[in-house]
C-alpha positions as MATLAB code, in Angstrom:
seq = 'NNWTQTLKGVNIVARLKKTAELRILEGLPGKSRHAPTVERGSIPRCPKWLTGLAREEWKRVAPALHTAGLLTGLDVSALEGYVVTYAKWKTAEQQLAEEGLTILTPNGSKQIHPAQSISNQSQKMLYSWVKAFGLSPDSRGRMDLPPPPPSDEHSDFRRKLREHMQPDNDDEISE';
ca = [
     -55.914  -45.160  133.890;
     -52.965  -45.373  136.233;
     -49.292  -44.825  135.680;
     -47.064  -46.775  138.059;
     -43.396  -46.303  138.827;
     -41.289  -48.096  141.383;
     -38.865  -45.881  143.262;
     -36.591  -47.525  145.853;
     -39.067  -50.348  146.386;
     -42.086  -48.061  146.772;
     -44.805  -48.100  144.134;
     -45.899  -44.649  143.089;
     -49.284  -44.554  141.383;
     -50.458  -41.460  139.563;
     -53.855  -41.129  137.928;
     -53.753  -39.961  134.343;
     -56.076  -37.011  133.756;
     -59.118  -37.735  131.616;
     -60.043  -35.346  128.857;
     -63.187  -33.238  129.224;
     -64.798  -35.150  126.360;
     -64.176  -38.501  128.056;
     -65.594  -37.253  131.372;
     -68.739  -36.001  129.620;
     -69.183  -39.286  127.746;
     -68.851  -41.157  131.044;
     -71.410  -38.833  132.605;
     -68.810  -37.301  134.925;
     -68.371  -33.696  133.857;
     -66.634  -32.824  137.134;
     -65.724  -29.285  138.064;
     -65.816  -28.081  134.450;
     -69.630  -28.218  134.592;
     -69.634  -25.284  137.011;
     -66.468  -23.562  135.847;
     -66.763  -19.782  135.693;
     -66.945  -18.364  132.217;
     -64.947  -15.384  131.013;
     -66.544  -13.008  128.545;
     -64.776  -13.605  125.248;
     -65.419  -10.272  123.591;
     -63.695   -9.712  120.270;
     -60.313  -11.002  119.164;
     -57.623   -8.842  120.816;
     -55.783   -6.673  118.290;
     -52.133   -7.287  117.595;
     -50.049   -4.677  119.464;
     -48.451   -2.134  117.123;
     -44.971   -2.741  118.523;
     -44.985   -6.371  117.320;
     -43.382   -6.696  113.898;
     -42.235   -9.321  111.443;
     -42.492  -12.946  112.504;
     -44.097  -12.083  115.857;
     -46.901  -10.157  114.129;
     -47.410  -12.963  111.582;
     -47.667  -15.548  114.354;
     -50.154  -13.379  116.288;
     -52.362  -13.150  113.203;
     -52.083  -16.905  112.695;
     -52.931  -18.095  116.225;
     -55.065  -15.342  117.805;
     -58.264  -16.099  115.852;
     -58.021  -19.839  116.554;
     -57.266  -19.309  120.255;
     -60.164  -16.863  120.551;
     -62.565  -19.262  118.831;
     -61.470  -22.023  121.226;
     -62.132  -19.744  124.201;
     -58.449  -19.540  125.127;
     -57.842  -15.877  124.325;
     -59.495  -12.835  125.859;
     -58.293   -9.312  126.518;
     -56.772  -10.606  129.767;
     -54.405  -12.879  127.842;
     -52.719  -10.289  125.614;
     -49.458  -10.199  127.616;
     -49.178  -13.974  127.570;
     -49.762  -14.121  123.825;
     -47.169  -11.362  123.345;
     -44.701  -13.548  125.252;
     -45.507  -16.526  123.044;
     -45.196  -14.700  119.702;
     -41.977  -12.870  120.678;
     -40.426  -16.165  121.799;
     -41.605  -17.824  118.590;
     -40.007  -15.046  116.502;
     -36.667  -15.388  118.354;
     -36.643  -19.151  117.821;
     -37.585  -18.892  114.149;
     -34.973  -16.171  113.494;
     -32.248  -18.217  115.193;
     -33.199  -21.311  113.185;
     -33.153  -19.348  109.922;
     -29.703  -17.979  110.766;
     -28.436  -21.496  111.534;
     -29.848  -22.771  108.232;
     -28.013  -20.019  106.330;
     -24.722  -19.925  108.249;
     -24.344  -23.461  109.553;
     -24.150  -24.876  113.056;
     -20.574  -23.765  113.716;
     -18.514  -20.602  113.286;
     -14.786  -19.981  113.068;
     -13.271  -18.110  115.986;
     -10.580  -15.427  115.408;
      -7.888  -18.029  116.164;
      -9.279  -20.394  113.497;
     -10.986  -23.028  115.651;
     -14.627  -24.063  115.260;
     -17.252  -23.426  117.892;
     -21.012  -23.816  118.107;
     -22.871  -20.939  116.485;
     -24.268  -18.461  119.078;
     -27.675  -18.714  117.384;
     -27.810  -22.343  118.568;
     -27.916  -21.161  122.179;
     -30.687  -18.673  121.345;
     -32.628  -21.411  119.571;
     -32.268  -23.845  122.484;
     -33.362  -21.284  125.092;
     -36.249  -20.123  122.927;
     -37.436  -23.697  122.382;
     -37.621  -24.285  126.138;
     -39.593  -21.083  126.677;
     -41.744  -21.784  123.626;
     -42.734  -25.179  125.008;
     -44.064  -23.490  128.164;
     -46.125  -21.026  126.122;
     -47.391  -23.790  123.838;
     -48.623  -25.763  126.862;
     -50.267  -22.689  128.389;
     -52.299  -22.009  125.259;
     -53.071  -25.636  124.400;
     -51.117  -25.465  121.145;
     -49.863  -29.043  121.318;
     -51.944  -32.229  121.086;
     -51.138  -33.402  124.626;
     -51.797  -29.996  126.228;
     -55.130  -29.686  124.390;
     -56.133  -33.082  125.754;
     -55.446  -31.937  129.313;
     -57.393  -28.689  129.075;
     -61.044  -28.199  129.952;
     -61.952  -26.241  126.860;
     -65.304  -24.480  126.644;
     -67.619  -25.875  124.001;
     -67.156  -24.272  120.600;
     -69.841  -21.880  119.416;
     -72.528  -23.492  117.244;
     -71.353  -23.455  113.674;
     -73.419  -25.946  111.729;
     -76.739  -27.756  111.575;
     -75.373  -30.712  113.573;
     -74.125  -28.724  116.576;
     -77.613  -28.505  118.138;
     -77.951  -32.276  117.784;
     -74.550  -32.836  119.461;
     -75.475  -30.487  122.342;
     -78.755  -32.340  122.929;
     -76.926  -35.668  122.814;
     -74.416  -34.482  125.448;
     -77.261  -33.251  127.653;
     -79.039  -36.582  127.253;
     -75.871  -38.483  128.216;
     -75.576  -36.591  131.525;
     -77.690  -38.090  134.318;
     -80.200  -35.819  136.046;
     -79.882  -35.536  139.819;
     -83.675  -35.817  140.180;
     -83.880  -39.245  138.538;
     -84.410  -42.150  140.889;
     -82.264  -45.192  140.434;
     -84.456  -48.236  139.888;
     -83.210  -51.672  140.711;
];
């Protein structure tokens, strides 16, 4: 559970964060047990000014983020930032695929295509948005996600099992 690095003869030890599922299984729900809940409401509508790839990406991710409890009306601006950045990156990559990685300058020499710079900058920004919304496997593992809404006949069983796995404060410890 520890990550160790030696820096100029000094050991630096950092604890790796456990996932919410692992803490619950160990009977240590931590602060997430009492975390405030935000009213989910309905899935925020895609703003009219978003078009093309940005609108497509909104329609792709918004329902999943809302279902996971990661998107409310308060998060619209952040999701706009993500989808606009995604559209810039995708457009730059499409242009590079069509036109190549280099261009000819007026004097006949080759230089890196300007779309490469746009792609690189967009990828850096995109990574920040992806982490914020838990859209990558490692960022999802680090987030305390609310439990999903019941969706099948087994969900009640899983909820009862989780409750059973958590120790009650009133129970006496027998030796």
